[in-house]
CHARMM-style PDB file with segment names, atoms N, HN, CA, C and O in Angstrom:
ATOM      1  N   MET     1      58.195  80.806  36.717  1.00  0.00      PROA
ATOM      2  CA  MET     1      57.198  81.163  36.190  1.00  0.00      PROA
ATOM      3  C   MET     1      55.681  79.662  35.755  1.00  0.00      PROA
ATOM      4  O   MET     1      55.721  78.452  35.981  1.00  0.00      PROA
ATOM      5  N   SER     2      55.243  79.996  35.497  1.00  0.00      PROA
ATOM      6  HN  SER     2      55.211  80.979  35.313  1.00  0.00      PROA
ATOM      7  CA  SER     2      53.251  79.691  36.035  1.00  0.00      PROA
ATOM      8  C   SER     2      54.103  77.899  35.509  1.00  0.00      PROA
ATOM      9  O   SER     2      55.211  77.453  35.212  1.00  0.00      PROA
ATOM     10  N   ASP     3      52.815  77.480  35.660  1.00  0.00      PROA
ATOM     11  HN  ASP     3      51.914  77.842  35.901  1.00  0.00      PROA
ATOM     12  CA  ASP     3      52.443  75.622  35.221  1.00  0.00      PROA
ATOM     13  C   ASP     3      50.738  76.417  34.093  1.00  0.00      PROA
ATOM     14  O   ASP     3      49.580  76.834  34.122  1.00  0.00      PROA
ATOM     15  N   PHE     4      51.852  76.125  33.352  1.00  0.00      PROA
ATOM     16  HN  PHE     4      52.793  75.787  33.328  1.00  0.00      PROA
ATOM     17  CA  PHE     4      49.567  76.147  32.674  1.00  0.00      PROA
ATOM     18  C   PHE     4      48.999  74.324  32.367  1.00  0.00      PROA
ATOM     19  O   PHE     4      49.489  73.267  31.968  1.00  0.00      PROA
ATOM     20  N   VAL     5      47.536  74.915  32.912  1.00  0.00      PROA
ATOM     21  HN  VAL     5      47.139  75.774  33.237  1.00  0.00      PROA
ATOM     22  CA  VAL     5      46.709  74.028  32.805  1.00  0.00      PROA
ATOM     23  C   VAL     5      45.537  73.479  32.050  1.00  0.00      PROA
ATOM     24  O   VAL     5      45.153  74.523  31.523  1.00  0.00      PROA
ATOM     25  N   ASP     6      44.876  72.743  31.722  1.00  0.00      PROA
ATOM     26  HN  ASP     6      45.188  71.895  32.150  1.00  0.00      PROA
ATOM     27  CA  ASP     6      43.674  72.763  30.764  1.00  0.00      PROA
ATOM     28  C   ASP     6      42.420  72.831  32.520  1.00  0.00      PROA
ATOM     29  O   ASP     6      42.518  72.625  33.730  1.00  0.00      PROA
ATOM     30  N   VAL     7      41.112  73.364  31.237  1.00  0.00      PROA
ATOM     31  HN  VAL     7      41.033  73.531  30.255  1.00  0.00      PROA
ATOM     32  CA  VAL     7      40.249  72.295  32.766  1.00  0.00      PROA
ATOM     33  C   VAL     7      39.489  72.283  31.348  1.00  0.00      PROA
ATOM     34  O   VAL     7      39.516  72.915  30.292  1.00  0.00      PROA
ATOM     35  N   ALA     8      38.688  71.036  32.016  1.00  0.00      PROA
ATOM     36  HN  ALA     8      38.666  70.523  32.874  1.00  0.00      PROA
ATOM     37  CA  ALA     8      37.580  70.530  31.596  1.00  0.00      PROA
ATOM     38  C   ALA     8      36.476  70.582  32.185  1.00  0.00      PROA
ATOM     39  O   ALA     8      36.083  69.945  33.162  1.00  0.00      PROA
ATOM     40  N   ILE     9      36.138  71.105  31.773  1.00  0.00      PROA
ATOM     41  HN  ILE     9      36.457  71.622  30.979  1.00  0.00      PROA
ATOM     42  CA  ILE     9      33.811  71.847  32.958  1.00  0.00      PROA
ATOM     43  C   ILE     9      33.047  70.431  31.247  1.00  0.00      PROA
ATOM     44  O   ILE     9      33.319  69.962  30.142  1.00  0.00      PROA
ATOM     45  N   PRO    10      32.057  70.472  32.336  1.00  0.00      PROA
ATOM     46  CA  PRO    10      30.422  69.958  31.433  1.00  0.00      PROA
ATOM     47  C   PRO    10      30.082  71.102  30.181  1.00  0.00      PROA
ATOM     48  O   PRO    10      30.350  72.269  30.468  1.00  0.00      PROA
ATOM     49  N   THR    11      29.673  70.913  29.202  1.00  0.00      PROA
ATOM     50  HN  THR    11      29.455  69.965  28.968  1.00  0.00      PROA
ATOM     51  CA  THR    11      28.882  72.164  28.606  1.00  0.00      PROA
ATOM     52  C   THR    11      27.682  72.467  29.429  1.00  0.00      PROA
ATOM     53  O   THR    11      27.639  73.683  29.245  1.00  0.00      PROA
ATOM     54  N   ASN    12      26.906  72.262  30.033  1.00  0.00      PROA
ATOM     55  HN  ASN    12      26.941  71.274  30.183  1.00  0.00      PROA
ATOM     56  CA  ASN    12      26.670  73.283  30.415  1.00  0.00      PROA
ATOM     57  C   ASN    12      26.982  74.411  31.408  1.00  0.00      PROA
ATOM     58  O   ASN    12      26.092  75.141  31.846  1.00  0.00      PROA
ATOM     59  N   ALA    13      27.811  74.488  31.627  1.00  0.00      PROA
ATOM     60  HN  ALA    13      28.533  73.896  31.270  1.00  0.00      PROA
ATOM     61  CA  ALA    13      28.833  75.065  33.219  1.00  0.00      PROA
ATOM     62  C   ALA    13      29.637  76.085  32.245  1.00  0.00      PROA
ATOM     63  O   ALA    13      30.605  76.648  32.756  1.00  0.00      PROA
ATOM     64  N   ARG    14      29.174  76.528  30.201  1.00  0.00      PROA
ATOM     65  HN  ARG    14      28.387  76.071  29.786  1.00  0.00      PROA
ATOM     66  CA  ARG    14      30.123  76.738  29.880  1.00  0.00      PROA
ATOM     67  C   ARG    14      29.193  78.871  29.978  1.00  0.00      PROA
ATOM     68  O   ARG    14      29.884  79.853  29.710  1.00  0.00      PROA
ATOM     69  N   ALA    15      27.874  78.981  30.338  1.00  0.00      PROA
ATOM     70  HN  ALA    15      27.312  78.183  30.555  1.00  0.00      PROA
ATOM     71  CA  ALA    15      27.511  80.448  30.998  1.00  0.00      PROA
ATOM     72  C   ALA    15      28.032  80.226  32.547  1.00  0.00      PROA
ATOM     73  O   ALA    15      27.699  81.178  33.254  1.00  0.00      PROA
ATOM     74  N   ALA    16      28.612  79.420  33.101  1.00  0.00      PROA
ATOM     75  HN  ALA    16      28.882  78.646  32.527  1.00  0.00      PROA
ATOM     76  CA  ALA    16      29.211  79.515  34.286  1.00  0.00      PROA
ATOM     77  C   ALA    16      31.034  80.246  35.207  1.00  0.00      PROA
ATOM     78  O   ALA    16      31.579  80.949  36.058  1.00  0.00      PROA
ATOM     79  N   ALA    17      31.157  79.019  33.750  1.00  0.00      PROA
ATOM     80  HN  ALA    17      30.714  78.449  33.059  1.00  0.00      PROA
ATOM     81  CA  ALA    17      32.542  79.091  33.030  1.00  0.00      PROA
ATOM     82  C   ALA    17      32.439  81.198  32.968  1.00  0.00      PROA
ATOM     83  O   ALA    17      32.770  81.954  33.881  1.00  0.00      PROA
ATOM     84  N   GLU    18      31.852  81.611  31.520  1.00  0.00      PROA
ATOM     85  HN  GLU    18      31.582  80.997  30.778  1.00  0.00      PROA
ATOM     86  CA  GLU    18      32.378  82.753  31.364  1.00  0.00      PROA
ATOM     87  C   GLU    18      31.534  84.118  32.207  1.00  0.00      PROA
ATOM     88  O   GLU    18      31.377  85.296  31.885  1.00  0.00      PROA
ATOM     89  N   SER    19      31.223  83.542  33.076  1.00  0.00      PROA
ATOM     90  HN  SER    19      31.350  82.585  33.337  1.00  0.00      PROA
ATOM     91  CA  SER    19      30.248  84.933  34.091  1.00  0.00      PROA
ATOM     92  C   SER    19      32.268  85.371  35.060  1.00  0.00      PROA
ATOM     93  O   SER    19      32.936  86.322  35.465  1.00  0.00      PROA
ATOM     94  N   MET    20      32.322  83.688  34.907  1.00  0.00      PROA
ATOM     95  HN  MET    20      31.779  82.915  34.578  1.00  0.00      PROA
ATOM     96  CA  MET    20      34.039  84.910  35.465  1.00  0.00      PROA
ATOM     97  C   MET    20      34.628  84.736  34.926  1.00  0.00      PROA
ATOM     98  O   MET    20      35.531  83.925  35.129  1.00  0.00      PROA
ATOM     99  N   GLY    21      34.396  85.701  33.450  1.00  0.00      PROA
ATOM    100  HN  GLY    21      33.662  86.360  33.285  1.00  0.00      PROA
ATOM    101  CA  GLY    21      35.716  86.006  32.791  1.00  0.00      PROA
ATOM    102  C   GLY    21      36.173  84.131  32.165  1.00  0.00      PROA
ATOM    103  O   GLY    21      37.047  83.884  32.996  1.00  0.00      PROA
ATOM    104  N   LEU    22      36.117  83.362  31.635  1.00  0.00      PROA
ATOM    105  HN  LEU    22      35.407  83.563  30.960  1.00  0.00      PROA
ATOM    106  CA  LEU    22      37.119  82.337  31.270  1.00  0.00      PROA
ATOM    107  C   LEU    22      37.157  82.973  29.429  1.00  0.00      PROA
ATOM    108  O   LEU    22      37.174  83.982  28.723  1.00  0.00      PROA
ATOM    109  N   THR    23      37.153  81.743  29.429  1.00  0.00      PROA
ATOM    110  HN  THR    23      37.139  80.924  30.002  1.00  0.00      PROA
ATOM    111  CA  THR    23      37.059  81.817  28.481  1.00  0.00      PROA
ATOM    112  C   THR    23      37.323  79.859  27.489  1.00  0.00      PROA
ATOM    113  O   THR    23      38.218  79.052  27.234  1.00  0.00      PROA
ATOM    114  N   VAL    24      35.879  80.048  27.308  1.00  0.00      PROA
ATOM    115  HN  VAL    24      35.152  80.703  27.515  1.00  0.00      PROA
ATOM    116  CA  VAL    24      36.009  78.653  26.897  1.00  0.00      PROA
ATOM    117  C   VAL    24      35.756  78.289  25.515  1.00  0.00      PROA
ATOM    118  O   VAL    24      35.164  78.955  24.666  1.00  0.00      PROA
ATOM    119  N   GLN    25      36.214  77.295  25.420  1.00  0.00      PROA
ATOM    120  HN  GLN    25      36.695  76.754  26.110  1.00  0.00      PROA
ATOM    121  CA  GLN    25      36.238  76.297  23.930  1.00  0.00      PROA
ATOM    122  C   GLN    25      35.271  75.281  23.773  1.00  0.00      PROA
ATOM    123  O   GLN    25      34.718  74.922  24.813  1.00  0.00      PROA
ATOM    124  N   ARG    26      35.002  74.843  22.932  1.00  0.00      PROA
ATOM    125  HN  ARG    26      35.450  75.135  22.087  1.00  0.00      PROA
ATOM    126  CA  ARG    26      33.748  73.930  22.627  1.00  0.00      PROA
ATOM    127  C   ARG    26      33.779  73.068  21.151  1.00  0.00      PROA
ATOM    128  O   ARG    26      33.705  73.387  19.964  1.00  0.00      PROA
ATOM    129  N   SER    27      33.930  71.787  21.912  1.00  0.00      PROA
ATOM    130  HN  SER    27      33.989  71.527  22.876  1.00  0.00      PROA
ATOM    131  CA  SER    27      33.686  71.442  20.789  1.00  0.00      PROA
ATOM    132  C   SER    27      33.464  69.850  20.195  1.00  0.00      PROA
ATOM    133  O   SER    27      34.079  69.010  20.851  1.00  0.00      PROA
ATOM    134  N   MET    28      32.935  69.499  19.430  1.00  0.00      PROA
ATOM    135  HN  MET    28      32.435  70.181  18.897  1.00  0.00      PROA
ATOM    136  CA  MET    28      31.615  68.243  18.562  1.00  0.00      PROA
ATOM    137  C   MET    28      32.650  66.963  20.059  1.00  0.00      PROA
ATOM    138  O   MET    28      32.403  66.324  21.082  1.00  0.00      PROA
ATOM    139  N   ARG    29      33.962  67.357  19.008  1.00  0.00      PROA
ATOM    140  HN  ARG    29      34.163  67.875  18.177  1.00  0.00      PROA
ATOM    141  CA  ARG    29      34.491  65.667  19.160  1.00  0.00      PROA
ATOM    142  C   ARG    29      35.886  66.260  20.391  1.00  0.00      PROA
ATOM    143  O   ARG    29      36.862  66.098  19.659  1.00  0.00      PROA
ATOM    144  N   SER    30      36.155  66.516  21.020  1.00  0.00      PROA
ATOM    145  HN  SER    30      35.362  66.648  21.615  1.00  0.00      PROA
ATOM    146  CA  SER    30      37.609  66.773  22.296  1.00  0.00      PROA
ATOM    147  C   SER    30      36.332  67.437  23.796  1.00  0.00      PROA
ATOM    148  O   SER    30      36.311  67.129  24.988  1.00  0.00      PROA
ATOM    149  N   GLY    31      35.546  68.293  23.084  1.00  0.00      PROA
ATOM    150  HN  GLY    31      35.564  68.544  22.116  1.00  0.00      PROA
ATOM    151  CA  GLY    31      34.180  68.614  24.391  1.00  0.00      PROA
ATOM    152  C   GLY    31      34.831  70.106  24.687  1.00  0.00      PROA
ATOM    153  O   GLY    31      35.489  70.786  23.900  1.00  0.00      PROA
ATOM    154  N   THR    32      34.332  70.527  26.519  1.00  0.00      PROA
ATOM    155  HN  THR    32      33.798  69.974  27.159  1.00  0.00      PROA
ATOM    156  CA  THR    32      34.483  72.527  26.587  1.00  0.00      PROA
ATOM    157  C   THR    32      35.667  71.341  27.251  1.00  0.00      PROA
ATOM    158  O   THR    32      35.760  70.180  27.651  1.00  0.00      PROA
ATOM    159  N   TRP    33      36.807  73.178  26.921  1.00  0.00      PROA
ATOM    160  HN  TRP    33      36.732  74.121  26.597  1.00  0.00      PROA
ATOM    161  CA  TRP    33      37.591  73.112  27.204  1.00  0.00      PROA
ATOM    162  C   TRP    33      38.163  74.705  28.070  1.00  0.00      PROA
ATOM    163  O   TRP    33      38.529  75.610  27.319  1.00  0.00      PROA
ATOM    164  N   VAL    34      38.212  74.975  29.700  1.00  0.00      PROA
ATOM    165  HN  VAL    34      37.915  74.240  30.310  1.00  0.00      PROA
ATOM    166  CA  VAL    34      38.517  76.789  29.886  1.00  0.00      PROA
ATOM    167  C   VAL    34      40.344  75.982  28.924  1.00  0.00      PROA
ATOM    168  O   VAL    34      40.577  74.774  28.962  1.00  0.00      PROA
ATOM    169  N   ARG    35      41.285  76.983  28.224  1.00  0.00      PROA
ATOM    170  HN  ARG    35      41.096  77.964  28.193  1.00  0.00      PROA
ATOM    171  CA  ARG    35      42.835  76.287  28.107  1.00  0.00      PROA
ATOM    172  C   ARG    35      43.827  77.397  28.969  1.00  0.00      PROA
ATOM    173  O   ARG    35      43.662  78.589  29.225  1.00  0.00      PROA
ATOM    174  N   ARG    36      44.804  76.553  29.255  1.00  0.00      PROA
ATOM    175  HN  ARG    36      44.938  75.584  29.047  1.00  0.00      PROA
ATOM    176  CA  ARG    36      46.522  77.747  29.715  1.00  0.00      PROA
ATOM    177  C   ARG    36      46.098  78.060  30.823  1.00  0.00      PROA
ATOM    178  O   ARG    36      45.871  79.264  30.700  1.00  0.00      PROA
ATOM    179  N   LEU    37      45.971  77.919  31.318  1.00  0.00      PROA
ATOM    180  HN  LEU    37      46.155  76.941  31.418  1.00  0.00      PROA
ATOM    181  CA  LEU    37      45.404  79.084  33.003  1.00  0.00      PROA
ATOM    182  C   LEU    37      45.865  78.731  34.026  1.00  0.00      PROA
ATOM    183  O   LEU    37      45.098  77.970  34.617  1.00  0.00      PROA
ATOM    184  N   PRO    38      46.997  78.968  34.662  1.00  0.00      PROA
ATOM    185  CA  PRO    38      48.184  79.154  35.634  1.00  0.00      PROA
ATOM    186  C   PRO    38      47.417  77.915  36.740  1.00  0.00      PROA
ATOM    187  O   PRO    38      46.202  77.759  36.621  1.00  0.00      PROA
ATOM    188  N   ARG    39      48.237  77.013  37.863  1.00  0.00      PROA
ATOM    189  HN  ARG    39      49.224  77.140  37.960  1.00  0.00      PROA
ATOM    190  CA  ARG    39      47.377  76.202  37.841  1.00  0.00      PROA
ATOM    191  C   ARG    39      46.949  76.458  39.353  1.00  0.00      PROA
ATOM    192  O   ARG    39      46.375  75.536  39.933  1.00  0.00      PROA
ATOM    193  N   ASP    40      47.212  77.754  40.088  1.00  0.00      PROA
ATOM    194  HN  ASP    40      47.678  78.503  39.616  1.00  0.00      PROA
ATOM    195  CA  ASP    40      46.642  78.092  40.880  1.00  0.00      PROA
ATOM    196  C   ASP    40      44.543  79.376  40.530  1.00  0.00      PROA
ATOM    197  O   ASP    40      43.428  79.455  41.047  1.00  0.00      PROA
ATOM    198  N   GLU    41      45.163  79.873  39.612  1.00  0.00      PROA
ATOM    199  HN  GLU    41      46.068  79.809  39.192  1.00  0.00      PROA
ATOM    200  CA  GLU    41      43.748  80.466  38.757  1.00  0.00      PROA
ATOM    201  C   GLU    41      42.847  78.687  38.426  1.00  0.00      PROA
ATOM    202  O   GLU    41      41.666  78.646  38.772  1.00  0.00      PROA
ATOM    203  N   ALA    42      43.254  77.816  38.005  1.00  0.00      PROA
ATOM    204  HN  ALA    42      44.213  77.850  37.724  1.00  0.00      PROA
ATOM    205  CA  ALA    42      42.504  76.677  36.811  1.00  0.00      PROA
ATOM    206  C   ALA    42      41.995  76.151  38.955  1.00  0.00      PROA
ATOM    207  O   ALA    42      40.899  75.627  39.147  1.00  0.00      PROA
ATOM    208  N   GLU    43      42.916  76.406  40.138  1.00  0.00      PROA
ATOM    209  HN  GLU    43      43.807  76.832  39.982  1.00  0.00      PROA
ATOM    210  CA  GLU    43      42.692  75.295  40.950  1.00  0.00      PROA
ATOM    211  C   GLU    43      40.912  76.476  41.625  1.00  0.00      PROA
ATOM    212  O   GLU    43      39.933  75.872  42.064  1.00  0.00      PROA
ATOM    213  N   ILE    44      40.928  77.969  41.538  1.00  0.00      PROA
ATOM    214  HN  ILE    44      41.723  78.459  41.181  1.00  0.00      PROA
ATOM    215  CA  ILE    44      39.937  78.720  41.808  1.00  0.00      PROA
ATOM    216  C   ILE    44      39.119  77.778  40.948  1.00  0.00      PROA
ATOM    217  O   ILE    44      39.192  76.558  41.089  1.00  0.00      PROA
ATOM    218  N   ALA    45      38.309  78.388  40.019  1.00  0.00      PROA
ATOM    219  HN  ALA    45      38.249  79.379  39.904  1.00  0.00      PROA
ATOM    220  CA  ALA    45      37.932  77.742  39.038  1.00  0.00      PROA
ATOM    221  C   ALA    45      37.335  76.159  39.269  1.00  0.00      PROA
ATOM    222  O   ALA    45      36.427  75.791  38.524  1.00  0.00      PROA
ATOM    223  N   VAL    46      37.615  75.658  39.830  1.00  0.00      PROA
ATOM    224  HN  VAL    46      38.353  75.957  40.435  1.00  0.00      PROA
ATOM    225  CA  VAL    46      37.183  74.523  40.018  1.00  0.00      PROA
ATOM    226  C   VAL    46      36.489  74.375  41.254  1.00  0.00      PROA
ATOM    227  O   VAL    46      35.285  74.164  41.402  1.00  0.00      PROA
ATOM    228  N   GLU    47      37.344  74.502  42.102  1.00  0.00      PROA
ATOM    229  HN  GLU    47      38.322  74.674  41.982  1.00  0.00      PROA
ATOM    230  CA  GLU    47      36.157  75.259  43.215  1.00  0.00      PROA
ATOM    231  C   GLU    47      35.118  75.819  43.510  1.00  0.00      PROA
ATOM    232  O   GLU    47      34.178  75.510  44.242  1.00  0.00      PROA
ATOM    233  N   CYS    48      35.516  77.334  42.408  1.00  0.00      PROA
ATOM    234  HN  CYS    48      36.279  77.586  41.813  1.00  0.00      PROA
ATOM    235  CA  CYS    48      33.704  77.958  42.208  1.00  0.00      PROA
ATOM    236  C   CYS    48      32.794  77.111  41.648  1.00  0.00      PROA
ATOM    237  O   CYS    48      31.663  77.041  42.131  1.00  0.00      PROA
ATOM    238  N   LEU    49      33.268  76.134  40.239  1.00  0.00      PROA
ATOM    239  HN  LEU    49      34.186  76.191  39.847  1.00  0.00      PROA
ATOM    240  CA  LEU    49      32.366  75.388  39.161  1.00  0.00      PROA
ATOM    241  C   LEU    49      31.722  74.987  40.657  1.00  0.00      PROA
ATOM    242  O   LEU    49      30.742  75.433  41.253  1.00  0.00      PROA
ATOM    243  N   ARG    50      32.680  73.971  40.998  1.00  0.00      PROA
ATOM    244  HN  ARG    50      33.477  73.609  40.514  1.00  0.00      PROA
ATOM    245  CA  ARG    50      31.276  72.993  42.271  1.00  0.00      PROA
ATOM    246  C   ARG    50      30.447  73.680  43.203  1.00  0.00      PROA
ATOM    247  O   ARG    50      29.313  73.496  43.646  1.00  0.00      PROA
ATOM    248  N   ASP    51      31.378  74.558  43.377  1.00  0.00      PROA
ATOM    249  HN  ASP    51      32.299  74.707  43.018  1.00  0.00      PROA
ATOM    250  CA  ASP    51      30.680  75.634  44.119  1.00  0.00      PROA
ATOM    251  C   ASP    51      28.484  75.852  43.526  1.00  0.00      PROA
ATOM    252  O   ASP    51      27.483  75.620  44.205  1.00  0.00      PROA
ATOM    253  N   PHE    52      28.581  76.268  42.332  1.00  0.00      PROA
ATOM    254  HN  PHE    52      29.394  76.456  41.780  1.00  0.00      PROA
ATOM    255  CA  PHE    52      28.046  75.895  40.972  1.00  0.00      PROA
ATOM    256  C   PHE    52      27.246  75.242  41.095  1.00  0.00      PROA
ATOM    257  O   PHE    52      26.022  75.342  41.005  1.00  0.00      PROA
ATOM    258  N   GLY    53      28.209  74.169  41.420  1.00  0.00      PROA
ATOM    259  HN  GLY    53      29.203  74.088  41.494  1.00  0.00      PROA
ATOM    260  CA  GLY    53      27.128  72.097  40.851  1.00  0.00      PROA
ATOM    261  C   GLY    53      27.658  71.842  40.288  1.00  0.00      PROA
ATOM    262  O   GLY    53      26.924  70.951  39.862  1.00  0.00      PROA
ATOM    263  N   PHE    54      29.502  71.662  39.015  1.00  0.00      PROA
ATOM    264  HN  PHE    54      30.098  72.386  39.361  1.00  0.00      PROA
ATOM    265  CA  PHE    54      29.644  71.231  37.837  1.00  0.00      PROA
ATOM    266  C   PHE    54      30.987  70.691  38.074  1.00  0.00      PROA
ATOM    267  O   PHE    54      32.096  71.161  38.329  1.00  0.00      PROA
ATOM    268  N   ALA    55      30.431  69.428  37.879  1.00  0.00      PROA
ATOM    269  HN  ALA    55      29.530  69.046  37.671  1.00  0.00      PROA
ATOM    270  CA  ALA    55      32.184  69.186  38.100  1.00  0.00      PROA
ATOM    271  C   ALA    55      33.157  69.872  36.989  1.00  0.00      PROA
ATOM    272  O   ALA    55      32.972  70.464  35.925  1.00  0.00      PROA
ATOM    273  N   ALA    56      34.080  69.563  37.627  1.00  0.00      PROA
ATOM    274  HN  ALA    56      34.230  69.082  38.490  1.00  0.00      PROA
ATOM    275  CA  ALA    56      34.933  70.175  37.005  1.00  0.00      PROA
ATOM    276  C   ALA    56      36.442  69.079  37.414  1.00  0.00      PROA
ATOM    277  O   ALA    56      36.861  68.358  38.319  1.00  0.00      PROA
ATOM    278  N   ARG    57      36.770  69.509  36.235  1.00  0.00      PROA
ATOM    279  HN  ARG    57      36.429  70.095  35.500  1.00  0.00      PROA
ATOM    280  CA  ARG    57      38.177  68.511  36.790  1.00  0.00      PROA
ATOM    281  C   ARG    57      39.865  69.858  35.521  1.00  0.00      PROA
ATOM    282  O   ARG    57      39.849  70.491  34.465  1.00  0.00      PROA
ATOM    283  N   ILE    58      40.968  69.536  36.680  1.00  0.00      PROA
ATOM    284  HN  ILE    58      40.982  69.022  37.538  1.00  0.00      PROA
ATOM    285  CA  ILE    58      42.129  69.981  36.200  1.00  0.00      PROA
ATOM    286  C   ILE    58      42.988  68.739  35.403  1.00  0.00      PROA
ATOM    287  O   ILE    58      43.626  67.788  35.855  1.00  0.00      PROA
ATOM    288  N   VAL    59      42.679  69.238  33.854  1.00  0.00      PROA
ATOM    289  HN  VAL    59      42.161  70.010  33.487  1.00  0.00      PROA
ATOM    290  CA  VAL    59      44.260  68.088  33.237  1.00  0.00      PROA
ATOM    291  C   VAL    59      45.926  68.825  33.078  1.00  0.00      PROA
ATOM    292  O   VAL    59      46.567  69.867  33.216  1.00  0.00      PROA
ATOM    293  N   ASP    60      45.957  68.277  32.927  1.00  0.00      PROA
ATOM    294  HN  ASP    60      45.436  67.430  32.815  1.00  0.00      PROA
ATOM    295  CA  ASP    60      48.090  68.503  33.266  1.00  0.00      PROA
ATOM    296  C   ASP    60      47.942  68.720  32.087  1.00  0.00      PROA
ATOM    297  O   ASP    60      47.352  67.740  31.632  1.00  0.00      PROA
ATOM    298  N   ASN    61      48.303  70.076  30.618  1.00  0.00      PROA
ATOM    299  HN  ASN    61      48.782  70.871  30.987  1.00  0.00      PROA
ATOM    300  CA  ASN    61      48.681  69.394  29.425  1.00  0.00      PROA
ATOM    301  C   ASN    61      50.057  69.325  29.859  1.00  0.00      PROA
ATOM    302  O   ASN    61      50.522  70.376  29.418  1.00  0.00      PROA
ATOM    303  N   ALA    62      50.969  68.728  30.447  1.00  0.00      PROA
ATOM    304  HN  ALA    62      50.591  67.874  30.806  1.00  0.00      PROA
ATOM    305  CA  ALA    62      52.335  68.312  30.218  1.00  0.00      PROA
ATOM    306  C   ALA    62      52.949  68.178  28.823  1.00  0.00      PROA
ATOM    307  O   ALA    62      53.657  69.058  28.333  1.00  0.00      PROA
ATOM    308  N   ALA    63      52.609  66.911  28.146  1.00  0.00      PROA
ATOM    309  HN  ALA    63      52.034  66.196  28.545  1.00  0.00      PROA
ATOM    310  CA  ALA    63      52.568  66.798  27.077  1.00  0.00      PROA
ATOM    311  C   ALA    63      52.937  68.590  26.101  1.00  0.00      PROA
ATOM    312  O   ALA    63      53.960  68.504  25.422  1.00  0.00      PROA
ATOM    313  N   GLY    64      52.626  69.218  26.067  1.00  0.00      PROA
ATOM    314  HN  GLY    64      51.795  69.288  26.619  1.00  0.00      PROA
ATOM    315  CA  GLY    64      52.505  70.245  25.672  1.00  0.00      PROA
ATOM    316  C   GLY    64      52.411  71.031  24.668  1.00  0.00      PROA
ATOM    317  O   GLY    64      52.860  72.125  24.327  1.00  0.00      PROA
ATOM    318  N   THR    65      51.308  69.749  24.020  1.00  0.00      PROA
ATOM    319  HN  THR    65      50.943  68.860  24.298  1.00  0.00      PROA
ATOM    320  CA  THR    65      50.760  69.265  22.241  1.00  0.00      PROA
ATOM    321  C   THR    65      50.303  70.945  22.534  1.00  0.00      PROA
ATOM    322  O   THR    65      50.929  71.871  22.018  1.00  0.00      PROA
ATOM    323  N   GLY    66      48.960  71.179  23.565  1.00  0.00      PROA
ATOM    324  HN  GLY    66      48.452  70.427  23.984  1.00  0.00      PROA
ATOM    325  CA  GLY    66      48.230  72.414  23.664  1.00  0.00      PROA
ATOM    326  C   GLY    66      46.634  71.115  23.068  1.00  0.00      PROA
ATOM    327  O   GLY    66      45.473  71.509  23.177  1.00  0.00      PROA
ATOM    328  N   GLN    67      46.845  70.198  22.706  1.00  0.00      PROA
ATOM    329  HN  GLN    67      47.788  69.877  22.618  1.00  0.00      PROA
ATOM    330  CA  GLN    67      45.566  69.082  22.660  1.00  0.00      PROA
ATOM    331  C   GLN    67      45.572  68.034  23.994  1.00  0.00      PROA
ATOM    332  O   GLN    67      46.334  67.203  24.489  1.00  0.00      PROA
ATOM    333  N   PRO    68      43.772  68.803  24.344  1.00  0.00      PROA
ATOM    334  CA  PRO    68      43.419  67.724  24.868  1.00  0.00      PROA
ATOM    335  C   PRO    68      42.952  66.076  24.762  1.00  0.00      PROA
ATOM    336  O   PRO    68      42.590  65.387  23.808  1.00  0.00      PROA
ATOM    337  N   PRO    69      43.155  65.775  26.303  1.00  0.00      PROA
ATOM    338  CA  PRO    69      43.564  64.014  25.821  1.00  0.00      PROA
ATOM    339  C   PRO    69      41.799  63.569  25.289  1.00  0.00      PROA
ATOM    340  O   PRO    69      40.775  63.905  25.884  1.00  0.00      PROA
ATOM    341  N   GLU    70      41.895  62.685  23.939  1.00  0.00      PROA
ATOM    342  HN  GLU    70      42.727  62.412  23.455  1.00  0.00      PROA
ATOM    343  CA  GLU    70      41.271  62.091  22.856  1.00  0.00      PROA
ATOM    344  C   GLU    70      40.746  61.123  24.044  1.00  0.00      PROA
ATOM    345  O   GLU    70      41.388  60.450  24.850  1.00  0.00      PROA
ATOM    346  N   ALA    71      39.522  61.271  23.888  1.00  0.00      PROA
ATOM    347  HN  ALA    71      39.001  61.818  23.233  1.00  0.00      PROA
ATOM    348  CA  ALA    71      38.224  60.166  24.175  1.00  0.00      PROA
ATOM    349  C   ALA    71      38.330  58.595  23.796  1.00  0.00      PROA
ATOM    350  O   ALA    71      38.010  58.335  22.636  1.00  0.00      PROA
ATOM    351  N   ASP    72      38.637  57.771  24.416  1.00  0.00      PROA
ATOM    352  HN  ASP    72      38.896  57.982  25.358  1.00  0.00      PROA
ATOM    353  CA  ASP    72      39.487  56.213  24.132  1.00  0.00      PROA
ATOM    354  C   ASP    72      38.002  56.041  23.044  1.00  0.00      PROA
ATOM    355  O   ASP    72      38.364  55.603  21.951  1.00  0.00      PROA
ATOM    356  N   ASN    73      37.097  56.184  23.082  1.00  0.00      PROA
ATOM    357  HN  ASN    73      36.803  56.539  23.969  1.00  0.00      PROA
ATOM    358  CA  ASN    73      36.555  55.704  22.733  1.00  0.00      PROA
ATOM    359  C   ASN    73      36.198  57.040  20.766  1.00  0.00      PROA
ATOM    360  O   ASN    73      35.144  57.560  20.399  1.00  0.00      PROA
ATOM    361  N   PRO    74      37.044  57.063  20.360  1.00  0.00      PROA
ATOM    362  CA  PRO    74      36.332  57.770  19.695  1.00  0.00      PROA
ATOM    363  C   PRO    74      34.878  57.916  17.959  1.00  0.00      PROA
ATOM    364  O   PRO    74      35.243  57.306  16.955  1.00  0.00      PROA
ATOM    365  N   ARG    75      33.955  58.423  17.897  1.00  0.00      PROA
ATOM    366  HN  ARG    75      33.658  58.919  18.713  1.00  0.00      PROA
ATOM    367  CA  ARG    75      33.064  58.136  17.905  1.00  0.00      PROA
ATOM    368  C   ARG    75      33.200  57.842  16.253  1.00  0.00      PROA
ATOM    369  O   ARG    75      34.274  58.334  15.908  1.00  0.00      PROA
ATOM    370  N   ALA    76      32.462  57.173  14.993  1.00  0.00      PROA
ATOM    371  HN  ALA    76      31.589  56.773  15.272  1.00  0.00      PROA
ATOM    372  CA  ALA    76      31.986  56.347  13.983  1.00  0.00      PROA
ATOM    373  C   ALA    76      31.321  57.561  12.709  1.00  0.00      PROA
ATOM    374  O   ALA    76      30.119  57.806  12.820  1.00  0.00      PROA
ATOM    375  N   ALA    77      31.753  57.959  12.067  1.00  0.00      PROA
ATOM    376  HN  ALA    77      32.729  57.760  11.977  1.00  0.00      PROA
ATOM    377  CA  ALA    77      30.833  58.611  10.502  1.00  0.00      PROA
ATOM    378  C   ALA    77      29.833  58.467  10.294  1.00  0.00      PROA
ATOM    379  OT1 ALA    77      29.345  58.928   9.262  1.00  0.00      PROA
TER     380      ALA     77
END
């Protein structure tokens, strides 16, 4: 069984990620993410995004909550 991970990407990388066939989710609170990719596909996606000049990183979703890690400094309402 594949190990699924999330990929955190900058907002301006959304079009590049979508052009590679990835489904991008964006939230004002949690940022821009590609969810539940098999680890090997996520590694390829991160390298491709880096080739395009975007900083992307793999976030291991070991907690299994399906939610991205929250920011250390939540915004005040």
